[in-house]
PyMOL Python script that loads the backbone (N, CA, C, O; Angstrom):
from pymol import cmd

cmd.read_pdbstr("""\
ATOM      1  N   MET A   1     -23.348 -20.167  -2.023  1.00  0.00           N
ATOM      2  CA  MET A   1     -22.483 -19.781  -2.465  1.00  0.00           C
ATOM      3  C   MET A   1     -22.853 -18.429  -1.343  1.00  0.00           C
ATOM      4  O   MET A   1     -23.829 -17.804  -1.757  1.00  0.00           O
ATOM      5  N   ASN A   2     -22.408 -17.991  -0.326  1.00  0.00           N
ATOM      6  CA  ASN A   2     -22.731 -16.670   0.425  1.00  0.00           C
ATOM      7  C   ASN A   2     -21.978 -15.777   0.134  1.00  0.00           C
ATOM      8  O   ASN A   2     -20.756 -15.880   0.238  1.00  0.00           O
ATOM      9  N   LEU A   3     -22.570 -14.766  -0.273  1.00  0.00           N
ATOM     10  CA  LEU A   3     -21.558 -13.436  -0.675  1.00  0.00           C
ATOM     11  C   LEU A   3     -21.581 -12.744   0.169  1.00  0.00           C
ATOM     12  O   LEU A   3     -21.084 -11.736  -0.334  1.00  0.00           O
ATOM     13  N   GLY A   4     -21.911 -12.404   1.620  1.00  0.00           N
ATOM     14  CA  GLY A   4     -22.545 -12.398   2.618  1.00  0.00           C
ATOM     15  C   GLY A   4     -21.196 -12.066   3.335  1.00  0.00           C
ATOM     16  O   GLY A   4     -21.221 -11.065   4.052  1.00  0.00           O
ATOM     17  N   THR A   5     -19.697 -12.951   3.222  1.00  0.00           N
ATOM     18  CA  THR A   5     -18.653 -13.601   4.135  1.00  0.00           C
ATOM     19  C   THR A   5     -18.217 -13.459   3.128  1.00  0.00           C
ATOM     20  O   THR A   5     -17.373 -12.592   3.355  1.00  0.00           O
ATOM     21  N   ASP A   6     -18.110 -13.867   1.257  1.00  0.00           N
ATOM     22  CA  ASP A   6     -17.043 -13.680   0.334  1.00  0.00           C
ATOM     23  C   ASP A   6     -17.038 -11.686   0.830  1.00  0.00           C
ATOM     24  O   ASP A   6     -16.089 -11.295   1.509  1.00  0.00           O
ATOM     25  N   ALA A   7     -18.086 -10.716   0.427  1.00  0.00           N
ATOM     26  CA  ALA A   7     -17.509  -9.666   0.944  1.00  0.00           C
ATOM     27  C   ALA A   7     -17.098  -9.359   1.817  1.00  0.00           C
ATOM     28  O   ALA A   7     -16.034  -8.812   1.525  1.00  0.00           O
ATOM     29  N   ARG A   8     -17.296  -9.335   3.179  1.00  0.00           N
ATOM     30  CA  ARG A   8     -16.665  -9.288   4.402  1.00  0.00           C
ATOM     31  C   ARG A   8     -15.380  -9.670   4.232  1.00  0.00           C
ATOM     32  O   ARG A   8     -14.655  -8.715   4.512  1.00  0.00           O
ATOM     33  N   ALA A   9     -14.662 -10.766   3.854  1.00  0.00           N
ATOM     34  CA  ALA A   9     -13.497 -11.160   3.805  1.00  0.00           C
ATOM     35  C   ALA A   9     -12.782  -9.695   2.713  1.00  0.00           C
ATOM     36  O   ALA A   9     -11.839  -8.974   3.039  1.00  0.00           O
ATOM     37  N   VAL A  10     -13.406  -9.634   1.711  1.00  0.00           N
ATOM     38  CA  VAL A  10     -12.758  -8.840   0.685  1.00  0.00           C
ATOM     39  C   VAL A  10     -12.577  -8.143   1.205  1.00  0.00           C
ATOM     40  O   VAL A  10     -11.389  -7.901   1.421  1.00  0.00           O
ATOM     41  N   VAL A  11     -13.609  -7.296   1.797  1.00  0.00           N
ATOM     42  CA  VAL A  11     -13.684  -5.391   3.171  1.00  0.00           C
ATOM     43  C   VAL A  11     -12.959  -6.125   3.773  1.00  0.00           C
ATOM     44  O   VAL A  11     -12.097  -6.094   2.894  1.00  0.00           O
ATOM     45  N   MET A  12     -12.378  -7.006   4.772  1.00  0.00           N
ATOM     46  CA  MET A  12     -11.120  -6.863   5.727  1.00  0.00           C
ATOM     47  C   MET A  12      -9.965  -7.102   5.051  1.00  0.00           C
ATOM     48  O   MET A  12      -9.126  -6.217   5.216  1.00  0.00           O
ATOM     49  N   GLY A  13      -9.635  -8.013   4.335  1.00  0.00           N
ATOM     50  CA  GLY A  13      -8.366  -8.211   3.386  1.00  0.00           C
ATOM     51  C   GLY A  13      -8.147  -6.976   2.896  1.00  0.00           C
ATOM     52  O   GLY A  13      -7.007  -6.619   3.195  1.00  0.00           O
ATOM     53  N   GLY A  14      -8.786  -6.094   2.220  1.00  0.00           N
ATOM     54  CA  GLY A  14      -8.765  -4.968   1.957  1.00  0.00           C
ATOM     55  C   GLY A  14      -8.172  -3.622   2.367  1.00  0.00           C
ATOM     56  O   GLY A  14      -7.499  -2.717   1.872  1.00  0.00           O
ATOM     57  N   HIS A  15      -8.874  -4.007   3.739  1.00  0.00           N
ATOM     58  CA  HIS A  15      -8.355  -2.883   5.377  1.00  0.00           C
ATOM     59  C   HIS A  15      -6.891  -2.873   5.616  1.00  0.00           C
ATOM     60  O   HIS A  15      -6.121  -1.945   5.866  1.00  0.00           O
ATOM     61  N   SER A  16      -6.658  -4.507   5.436  1.00  0.00           N
ATOM     62  CA  SER A  16      -5.689  -5.123   6.013  1.00  0.00           C
ATOM     63  C   SER A  16      -4.401  -4.806   5.255  1.00  0.00           C
ATOM     64  O   SER A  16      -3.296  -4.359   5.564  1.00  0.00           O
ATOM     65  N   VAL A  17      -5.321  -5.447   3.525  1.00  0.00           N
ATOM     66  CA  VAL A  17      -3.607  -4.605   3.170  1.00  0.00           C
ATOM     67  C   VAL A  17      -3.754  -3.281   2.325  1.00  0.00           C
ATOM     68  O   VAL A  17      -3.043  -3.133   1.331  1.00  0.00           O
ATOM     69  N   GLY A  18      -4.541  -2.449   2.650  1.00  0.00           N
ATOM     70  CA  GLY A  18      -4.501  -0.968   2.493  1.00  0.00           C
ATOM     71  C   GLY A  18      -3.477  -0.387   3.635  1.00  0.00           C
ATOM     72  O   GLY A  18      -2.452   0.208   3.302  1.00  0.00           O
ATOM     73  N   VAL A  19      -3.840  -0.608   5.031  1.00  0.00           N
ATOM     74  CA  VAL A  19      -3.696  -0.283   5.863  1.00  0.00           C
ATOM     75  C   VAL A  19      -1.446  -0.420   5.548  1.00  0.00           C
ATOM     76  O   VAL A  19      -0.602   0.469   5.443  1.00  0.00           O
ATOM     77  N   TYR A  20      -1.355  -1.637   5.517  1.00  0.00           N
ATOM     78  CA  TYR A  20      -0.119  -2.282   5.860  1.00  0.00           C
ATOM     79  C   TYR A  20       0.660  -1.030   4.325  1.00  0.00           C
ATOM     80  O   TYR A  20       1.609  -0.262   4.482  1.00  0.00           O
ATOM     81  N   ALA A  21      -0.025  -1.206   3.199  1.00  0.00           N
ATOM     82  CA  ALA A  21       0.786  -0.271   2.320  1.00  0.00           C
ATOM     83  C   ALA A  21       1.005   1.303   3.158  1.00  0.00           C
ATOM     84  O   ALA A  21       1.955   1.882   3.685  1.00  0.00           O
ATOM     85  N   PHE A  22      -0.552   1.610   2.920  1.00  0.00           N
ATOM     86  CA  PHE A  22      -0.246   3.165   3.530  1.00  0.00           C
ATOM     87  C   PHE A  22       1.278   3.147   4.700  1.00  0.00           C
ATOM     88  O   PHE A  22       2.137   3.987   4.434  1.00  0.00           O
ATOM     89  N   LEU A  23       1.449   2.537   5.491  1.00  0.00           N
ATOM     90  CA  LEU A  23       2.244   2.205   6.768  1.00  0.00           C
ATOM     91  C   LEU A  23       3.836   1.906   6.032  1.00  0.00           C
ATOM     92  O   LEU A  23       4.898   2.445   6.340  1.00  0.00           O
ATOM     93  N   ARG A  24       3.566   0.776   4.878  1.00  0.00           N
ATOM     94  CA  ARG A  24       5.244   0.265   4.303  1.00  0.00           C
ATOM     95  C   ARG A  24       5.295   1.403   3.670  1.00  0.00           C
ATOM     96  O   ARG A  24       6.392   1.669   4.162  1.00  0.00           O
ATOM     97  N   TYR A  25       5.042   2.483   2.890  1.00  0.00           N
ATOM     98  CA  TYR A  25       5.012   3.528   2.365  1.00  0.00           C
ATOM     99  C   TYR A  25       5.088   4.680   2.789  1.00  0.00           C
ATOM    100  O   TYR A  25       5.789   5.396   2.074  1.00  0.00           O
ATOM    101  N   ALA A  26       4.694   5.123   3.586  1.00  0.00           N
ATOM    102  CA  ALA A  26       4.804   6.155   4.491  1.00  0.00           C
ATOM    103  C   ALA A  26       3.821   7.163   3.439  1.00  0.00           C
ATOM    104  O   ALA A  26       4.119   8.353   3.340  1.00  0.00           O
ATOM    105  N   VAL A  27       2.844   6.694   2.803  1.00  0.00           N
ATOM    106  CA  VAL A  27       1.866   7.034   1.998  1.00  0.00           C
ATOM    107  C   VAL A  27       1.129   8.751   2.924  1.00  0.00           C
ATOM    108  O   VAL A  27       0.850   8.526   4.102  1.00  0.00           O
ATOM    109  N   ASN A  28       0.900  10.001   2.538  1.00  0.00           N
ATOM    110  CA  ASN A  28       0.548  10.970   3.408  1.00  0.00           C
ATOM    111  C   ASN A  28      -0.146  11.659   1.620  1.00  0.00           C
ATOM    112  O   ASN A  28      -0.055  11.377   0.425  1.00  0.00           O
ATOM    113  N   GLU A  29      -0.925  12.844   2.665  1.00  0.00           N
ATOM    114  CA  GLU A  29      -1.076  13.804   1.397  1.00  0.00           C
ATOM    115  C   GLU A  29      -0.343  14.603  -0.343  1.00  0.00           C
ATOM    116  O   GLU A  29      -0.756  14.998  -1.433  1.00  0.00           O
ATOM    117  N   ARG A  30       0.868  14.457   0.377  1.00  0.00           N
ATOM    118  CA  ARG A  30       1.790  15.020  -0.527  1.00  0.00           C
ATOM    119  C   ARG A  30       2.156  13.432  -1.744  1.00  0.00           C
ATOM    120  O   ARG A  30       2.331  13.622  -2.948  1.00  0.00           O
ATOM    121  N   ASN A  31       2.189  12.500  -1.340  1.00  0.00           N
ATOM    122  CA  ASN A  31       2.755  11.855  -1.932  1.00  0.00           C
ATOM    123  C   ASN A  31       2.066  10.267  -2.581  1.00  0.00           C
ATOM    124  O   ASN A  31       2.627   9.265  -3.027  1.00  0.00           O
ATOM    125  N   PHE A  32       0.387  10.674  -2.348  1.00  0.00           N
ATOM    126  CA  PHE A  32      -0.263   9.274  -2.444  1.00  0.00           C
ATOM    127  C   PHE A  32      -0.261   9.027  -4.183  1.00  0.00           C
ATOM    128  O   PHE A  32      -0.087   7.949  -4.752  1.00  0.00           O
ATOM    129  N   ALA A  33      -0.530  10.485  -4.872  1.00  0.00           N
ATOM    130  CA  ALA A  33      -0.689  10.088  -6.194  1.00  0.00           C
ATOM    131  C   ALA A  33       0.995   9.183  -6.765  1.00  0.00           C
ATOM    132  O   ALA A  33       1.162   8.183  -7.462  1.00  0.00           O
ATOM    133  N   SER A  34       1.576   9.733  -6.354  1.00  0.00           N
ATOM    134  CA  SER A  34       3.438   8.948  -6.561  1.00  0.00           C
ATOM    135  C   SER A  34       3.155   7.368  -6.071  1.00  0.00           C
ATOM    136  O   SER A  34       3.892   6.501  -6.541  1.00  0.00           O
ATOM    137  N   SER A  35       2.097   6.985  -5.132  1.00  0.00           N
ATOM    138  CA  SER A  35       2.484   6.077  -4.198  1.00  0.00           C
ATOM    139  C   SER A  35       1.126   4.848  -4.747  1.00  0.00           C
ATOM    140  O   SER A  35       1.076   3.723  -4.250  1.00  0.00           O
ATOM    141  N   GLU A  36       0.159   5.308  -5.778  1.00  0.00           N
ATOM    142  CA  GLU A  36      -0.426   4.449  -6.450  1.00  0.00           C
ATOM    143  C   GLU A  36      -0.238   3.136  -6.602  1.00  0.00           C
ATOM    144  O   GLU A  36      -0.764   2.175  -6.041  1.00  0.00           O
ATOM    145  N   ALA A  37       0.763   3.236  -7.620  1.00  0.00           N
ATOM    146  CA  ALA A  37       1.458   2.162  -8.197  1.00  0.00           C
ATOM    147  C   ALA A  37       1.558   1.324  -7.242  1.00  0.00           C
ATOM    148  O   ALA A  37       0.858   0.311  -7.241  1.00  0.00           O
ATOM    149  N   ALA A  38       2.694   1.665  -5.980  1.00  0.00           N
ATOM    150  CA  ALA A  38       3.270   0.720  -5.621  1.00  0.00           C
ATOM    151  C   ALA A  38       2.435  -0.062  -4.822  1.00  0.00           C
ATOM    152  O   ALA A  38       2.615  -1.263  -4.620  1.00  0.00           O
ATOM    153  N   ILE A  39       0.959   1.023  -4.085  1.00  0.00           N
ATOM    154  CA  ILE A  39       0.303   0.221  -3.331  1.00  0.00           C
ATOM    155  C   ILE A  39      -0.518  -0.643  -4.278  1.00  0.00           C
ATOM    156  O   ILE A  39      -0.994  -1.511  -3.546  1.00  0.00           O
ATOM    157  N   ARG A  40      -0.754  -0.766  -4.986  1.00  0.00           N
ATOM    158  CA  ARG A  40      -1.704  -1.766  -6.237  1.00  0.00           C
ATOM    159  C   ARG A  40      -0.769  -2.820  -6.260  1.00  0.00           C
ATOM    160  O   ARG A  40      -1.098  -3.999  -6.133  1.00  0.00           O
ATOM    161  N   ALA A  41       0.567  -2.368  -6.442  1.00  0.00           N
ATOM    162  CA  ALA A  41       1.486  -3.916  -6.462  1.00  0.00           C
ATOM    163  C   ALA A  41       1.421  -4.281  -5.223  1.00  0.00           C
ATOM    164  O   ALA A  41       2.229  -5.209  -5.251  1.00  0.00           O
ATOM    165  N   THR A  42       0.991  -4.222  -3.985  1.00  0.00           N
ATOM    166  CA  THR A  42       1.901  -4.574  -2.735  1.00  0.00           C
ATOM    167  C   THR A  42       0.223  -5.034  -2.848  1.00  0.00           C
ATOM    168  O   THR A  42       0.206  -6.262  -2.771  1.00  0.00           O
ATOM    169  N   ILE A  43      -1.248  -4.476  -3.008  1.00  0.00           N
ATOM    170  CA  ILE A  43      -2.526  -5.185  -3.425  1.00  0.00           C
ATOM    171  C   ILE A  43      -2.397  -6.565  -3.674  1.00  0.00           C
ATOM    172  O   ILE A  43      -2.516  -7.533  -2.924  1.00  0.00           O
ATOM    173  N   THR A  44      -2.073  -6.446  -5.140  1.00  0.00           N
ATOM    174  CA  THR A  44      -1.845  -7.501  -5.802  1.00  0.00           C
ATOM    175  C   THR A  44      -1.730  -9.120  -5.601  1.00  0.00           C
ATOM    176  O   THR A  44      -2.354 -10.173  -5.727  1.00  0.00           O
ATOM    177  N   GLU A  45       0.100  -8.295  -5.011  1.00  0.00           N
ATOM    178  CA  GLU A  45       0.870  -8.990  -4.469  1.00  0.00           C
ATOM    179  C   GLU A  45       0.600  -9.945  -3.116  1.00  0.00           C
ATOM    180  O   GLU A  45       0.891 -11.119  -3.344  1.00  0.00           O
ATOM    181  N   LEU A  46       0.205  -9.748  -2.027  1.00  0.00           N
ATOM    182  CA  LEU A  46      -0.617 -10.307  -0.607  1.00  0.00           C
ATOM    183  C   LEU A  46      -1.893 -10.474  -0.634  1.00  0.00           C
ATOM    184  O   LEU A  46      -2.198 -11.298   0.229  1.00  0.00           O
ATOM    185  N   LEU A  47      -2.911 -10.046  -1.278  1.00  0.00           N
ATOM    186  CA  LEU A  47      -3.966 -10.173  -1.773  1.00  0.00           C
ATOM    187  C   LEU A  47      -4.530 -11.779  -2.415  1.00  0.00           C
ATOM    188  O   LEU A  47      -4.499 -11.830  -3.645  1.00  0.00           O
ATOM    189  N   PRO A  48      -5.008 -13.006  -1.734  1.00  0.00           N
ATOM    190  CA  PRO A  48      -5.017 -14.312  -2.817  1.00  0.00           C
ATOM    191  C   PRO A  48      -6.253 -13.837  -3.964  1.00  0.00           C
ATOM    192  O   PRO A  48      -7.282 -13.173  -3.838  1.00  0.00           O
ATOM    193  N   GLU A  49      -5.697 -14.427  -4.963  1.00  0.00           N
ATOM    194  CA  GLU A  49      -6.866 -13.875  -6.282  1.00  0.00           C
ATOM    195  C   GLU A  49      -8.291 -13.726  -6.186  1.00  0.00           C
ATOM    196  O   GLU A  49      -8.966 -12.920  -6.827  1.00  0.00           O
ATOM    197  N   HIS A  50      -8.992 -15.150  -4.742  1.00  0.00           N
ATOM    198  CA  HIS A  50     -10.064 -14.682  -4.866  1.00  0.00           C
ATOM    199  C   HIS A  50     -10.324 -13.399  -3.879  1.00  0.00           C
ATOM    200  O   HIS A  50     -11.529 -13.248  -3.681  1.00  0.00           O
ATOM    201  N   LEU A  51     -10.108 -13.147  -3.703  1.00  0.00           N
ATOM    202  CA  LEU A  51     -10.197 -12.042  -2.811  1.00  0.00           C
ATOM    203  C   LEU A  51     -10.190 -10.580  -3.876  1.00  0.00           C
ATOM    204  O   LEU A  51     -11.095  -9.745  -3.873  1.00  0.00           O
ATOM    205  N   ARG A  52      -8.780 -10.514  -4.871  1.00  0.00           N
ATOM    206  CA  ARG A  52      -8.379  -9.646  -5.692  1.00  0.00           C
ATOM    207  C   ARG A  52      -9.883  -9.167  -6.780  1.00  0.00           C
ATOM    208  O   ARG A  52     -10.198  -8.138  -7.379  1.00  0.00           O
ATOM    209  N   THR A  53     -10.453 -10.412  -6.621  1.00  0.00           N
ATOM    210  CA  THR A  53     -11.715 -10.913  -7.754  1.00  0.00           C
ATOM    211  C   THR A  53     -12.705  -9.631  -7.956  1.00  0.00           C
ATOM    212  O   THR A  53     -12.091  -8.694  -8.466  1.00  0.00           O
ATOM    213  N   PRO A  54     -13.616  -9.442  -7.778  1.00  0.00           N
ATOM    214  CA  PRO A  54     -14.838  -8.282  -7.360  1.00  0.00           C
ATOM    215  C   PRO A  54     -16.106  -9.263  -7.971  1.00  0.00           C
ATOM    216  O   PRO A  54     -16.302  -9.950  -8.973  1.00  0.00           O
ATOM    217  N   ILE A  55     -16.898  -8.854  -6.622  1.00  0.00           N
ATOM    218  CA  ILE A  55     -18.233  -9.669  -6.674  1.00  0.00           C
ATOM    219  C   ILE A  55     -18.874  -9.271  -7.619  1.00  0.00           C
ATOM    220  O   ILE A  55     -18.411  -8.249  -8.126  1.00  0.00           O
ATOM    221  N   VAL A  56     -19.692  -9.636  -8.033  1.00  0.00           N
ATOM    222  CA  VAL A  56     -20.496  -9.211  -9.299  1.00  0.00           C
ATOM    223  C   VAL A  56     -22.000  -9.753  -8.472  1.00  0.00           C
ATOM    224  O   VAL A  56     -23.087  -9.656  -9.042  1.00  0.00           O
TER     225      VAL A  56
END
""", "prot")
cmd.dss("prot")
cmd.show_as("cartoon", "prot")
cmd.util.cbc("prot")
cmd.orient("prot")
């Protein structure tokens, strides 16, 4: 098992989805707290299961 490759996939997947969610929901400093649920739902929907599971 190569945790380095998996960790990089998680980071890249997380960054990609995070940027998408911020742009999609026009998140800024004023609405960040209220947008958290929408961002989490988007991440859950878009990332494959193996990228959502924490690496321990």
